[in-house]
C-alpha positions in Angstrom: -53.3 97.9 111.4 -50.3 96.9 109.4 -49.8 93.1 109.3 -47.2 91.0 107.4 -49.1 88.2 105.6 -45.8 86.4 104.9 -44.9 86.2 108.6 -47.5 83.5 109.4 -49.6 81.9 106.7 -53.1 83.3 106.8 -56.3 81.2 106.8 -57.3 81.0 103.1 -60.7 80.8 101.5 -60.9 80.0 97.8 -63.7 81.9 96.0 -64.8 81.3 92.4 -65.9 84.6 90.7 -69.3 83.9 89.2 -71.3 86.0 86.6 -73.4 87.6 89.3 -70.3 88.8 91.0 -69.3 91.2 88.2 -70.7 94.5 87.0 -71.3 95.9 83.5 -67.6 96.7 83.2 -66.8 93.0 83.5 -65.0 93.4 86.8 -65.9 92.1 90.3 -68.5 94.5 91.8 -66.7 95.9 94.9 -69.5 95.2 97.4 -69.1 91.5 96.5 -65.5 91.7 97.5 -66.4 93.1 100.9 -68.9 90.3 101.2 -66.1 87.7 100.3 -64.0 89.2 103.1 -66.9 88.5 105.5 -67.2 85.0 104.1 -63.5 84.5 104.8 -64.0 85.7 108.4 -66.9 83.3 109.0 -64.8 80.4 107.5 -61.9 81.3 109.8 -64.3 81.6 112.8 -65.8 78.2 112.0 -62.4 76.5 111.5 -60.3 78.1 114.2 -62.4 79.9 116.8 -65.6 77.9 117.3 -68.3 77.2 118.0 -69.7 77.9 114.6 -70.4 81.5 113.6 -74.1 80.6 113.0 -74.3 79.2 116.5 -72.7 82.2 118.1 -75.0 84.6 116.2 -78.0 82.4 117.1 -76.9 82.7 120.7 -77.3 86.4 120.5 -73.7 87.6 120.1 -72.8 89.5 117.0 -69.6 90.9 115.3 -70.7 93.9 113.3 -68.1 95.8 111.3 -67.2 99.2 112.7 -64.4 100.0 110.3 -63.6 98.6 106.9 -61.1 99.8 104.4 -59.8 98.3 101.1 -57.2 99.0 98.5 -58.1 97.6 95.1 -54.9 96.7 93.2 -55.8 94.6 90.1 -59.2 93.8 88.5 -61.0 90.6 89.2 -63.0 89.0 86.4 -65.7 86.4 85.8 -64.1 83.0 85.9 -61.3 83.9 88.2 -60.7 81.8 91.3 -59.3 84.0 94.0 -57.8 83.1 97.4 -58.6 85.4 100.2 -56.2 85.2 103.1 -57.4 86.4 106.4 -55.4 86.9 109.6 -56.1 88.3 113.0 -54.3 91.6 113.2 -55.3 92.6 116.7 -57.5 91.5 119.6 -59.0 94.0 121.9 -61.3 93.7 124.9 -64.4 94.1 122.8 -63.0 94.1 119.2 -61.0 92.1 116.7 -59.0 93.5 113.8 -58.7 91.5 110.7 -56.4 91.8 107.7 -57.2 90.4 104.3 -55.2 89.8 101.1 -56.8 88.5 97.9 -54.7 86.8 95.2 -55.1 85.1 91.9 -52.0 82.9 91.9 -49.2 85.1 92.9 -50.9 88.3 91.8 -52.1 90.6 94.6 -55.7 91.8 93.8 -56.7 93.7 96.9 -55.9 94.3 100.6 -58.5 95.0 103.2 -58.8 95.7 106.9 -61.8 95.2 109.0 -62.5 95.9 112.7 -65.5 94.0 114.2 -66.9 94.7 117.7 -68.6 92.1 119.9 -72.2 93.1 120.7 -75.3 91.7 122.4 -77.6 91.4 119.4 -80.7 92.3 121.5 -79.3 95.6 122.7 -76.5 96.2 120.3 -74.3 97.1 123.3 -70.6 96.2 123.3 -69.6 93.3 125.4 -66.3 91.7 126.2 -65.1 89.0 124.0 -65.7 85.5 125.4 -62.4 84.4 127.2 -62.2 81.1 125.2 -62.7 82.9 121.9 -60.3 85.6 122.9 -57.6 83.0 123.5 -58.2 81.4 120.1 -58.2 84.8 118.4 -54.9 85.7 120.2 -53.4 82.4 119.1 -53.9 83.5 115.5 -52.5 87.0 116.1 
């Protein structure tokens, strides 16, 4: 899922790194960085896909991760403000691939890839992506 973040500007979420985001070593605790990626996905969803992520989840449709990988490049510390760029890397019939890059200014901090699958939350069975959402995801690809 290679994707060029410079080709099209990604959707960007600014995240301040708080004390509770760091571990005893003084660097951002890696599960928090995964959580920040999900926050960036939700913000992208709310801003560009719609209806809101909360409304879609409340309507019984979920987007659980089925694959997530990350490359940590530079440490992130308490007090940093990072920008997480997220872009749609691919759109399948029942899945969406996302590419993330986190930066502090011009410094690349980490890259991540996530694949989410569309499911019925009652049965957890895969389901096709809603046609309207699919078109909106494709427009960001």
